[in-house]
N, C-alpha and C positions, 0 to 999 in steps of 0.2 A: 731600473727594480731594484728594491734592497731587501737582503736577505738578512733579517735579525736573530741571531740566536741570546735568547736571557736565560741562565742560569746561575742562578735560581729565584724567580719573581718572588719568593718567599721570602728572600733577603730585603725586599723592598719593602713589605709588610712591616717586618723585624724593626728597619730603621725608621719607619713611620711612627711606630707603636714606641721606640725609645724616644724620640723628638715627641712626642705629643707627653710622655710622662714629664721631660724635663720641662715642658711649658706649664707643665702643673692643669693640664686636662684629666677628668675623670674617665678612666677606661670603658669600655663597654663592660658587658656581663660577664663574657669570655677573655677578658683582659685586653682584647685590642683597641686601638685608637679610634674615639668616637667617628673618627671622619675616613674611615677603610675604605669605605663605599665611595665615596666622592673622588678620594686620591688614588684607586683604582683605576675609577671609570676617566679623570684626568689623563692618568698615563697611557691607559689603552687606547681612546682617542686617537691619540698622537700615533699610534701605530696602526696606519688607514691609509688606504689607496684612494688615490685623486687623478684627475685627471691629466696631471702633468709625470705622475708615476705611482708605482705602488710600492708596498712595503709588507712584505711576507715575515711572519714570525715564528717561531717554533721556542715555545717557553717549557722550561722543565718545571715543576710545580712542586715542592716538597707540601707531603700533609702529614700534617702532626698526628700521631698514635693512627696513621691511616684512615683518619674520620673524613670522608669526603664531604662532609656537612657543615665543619669547622669553617667559620667565616673567612678564613681568610682563602685557602683554594678555594670554596663555593664563591667568593666574591670575582674572585679570577677567573673561574670556568665559564661566569655568567656571560663574557666578554672573548670567550673564545668559540669560533667555528666547528673544531673538532678537538676533543679528548681523548689521547689514550691513556689508560689506567693500566699501569703494571700489579701485578697480584703477586705477593710474598707467596699467598698459600698457592698459585700453580708453579711458581719455581720451586717452593720447596719438593713438589711433587716430579720435577724434572722436566715440566713443560717450557720451553723456549719457542719463541718467543712469549713472556709470561704475560701477556695481553689479556685483561679480562673484559671479553667482547659485551657484558652484561653492564657494566659501568664507564665503559669506553662510548663516546657518542658523537654524531656528526652531523651539522645540519645539513650538509649535502645530500645526506640520504634520505632523500624526497623522489616519491614517482615520477614528479616532470622533471628529475635531475639525473635521474639513475635509470627509470623506466621501470613500469608497473611490476614485470617477472624479476628483478633484481630486487625492489624494493618489499615485494611479497615473499620471497624467499630469506631474505635477511631478516623479516620479523619472526616468519615460522621458525629457523635456527634461531633466534632469541628466545622465541617460545620454549621451544624442547630445552635448550640450557638453562631456563627459569625452572622449568617442571624439574630437572634435573637436579638442580642445586636445591630445590624445596624437599626431593626424596632424601638427599643426601643428609638434610638437618634430620629428618624422621628415623631416617634409618640409626644414625649417631645416638638419636634421644631412646629410639624403642626397639631398635634393632631390625635385621632384615626379616625374621622371622613373621613381624608384626604387619608387612604389607601384604595388601590384596592385590589381584589381578589388575586392577584399575588403576 
């Protein structure tokens, strides 16, 4: 068994982008190499368990401008079993660990793996947190006086 730490996988993307530019390849719309998805897939496929052994990886992923939809982190996330997203907003409020449960994910959070009760509880908590976030946005725009009892 191997435990692999990668800090920071974004550096792999940056290096690929620089090599791509040196080779004269046209960058994608947001400036990344056109082969980003293929290169990331090739790397991540090598970090796999086989009948002869297993590799577990923990990867730090820099997210440019905290944009989870940026192609570099989005391409990386597609290959991971779980993501734990740390939030600057939560940290600024003094909430530690500053893990954002709405943006964090796990493929293991399924009823057949964690059981129905745990799964349903997790879903209800996420729904409640999502509603709280929506209300915070409304309060920021309109103020708390505009809220109804619903």
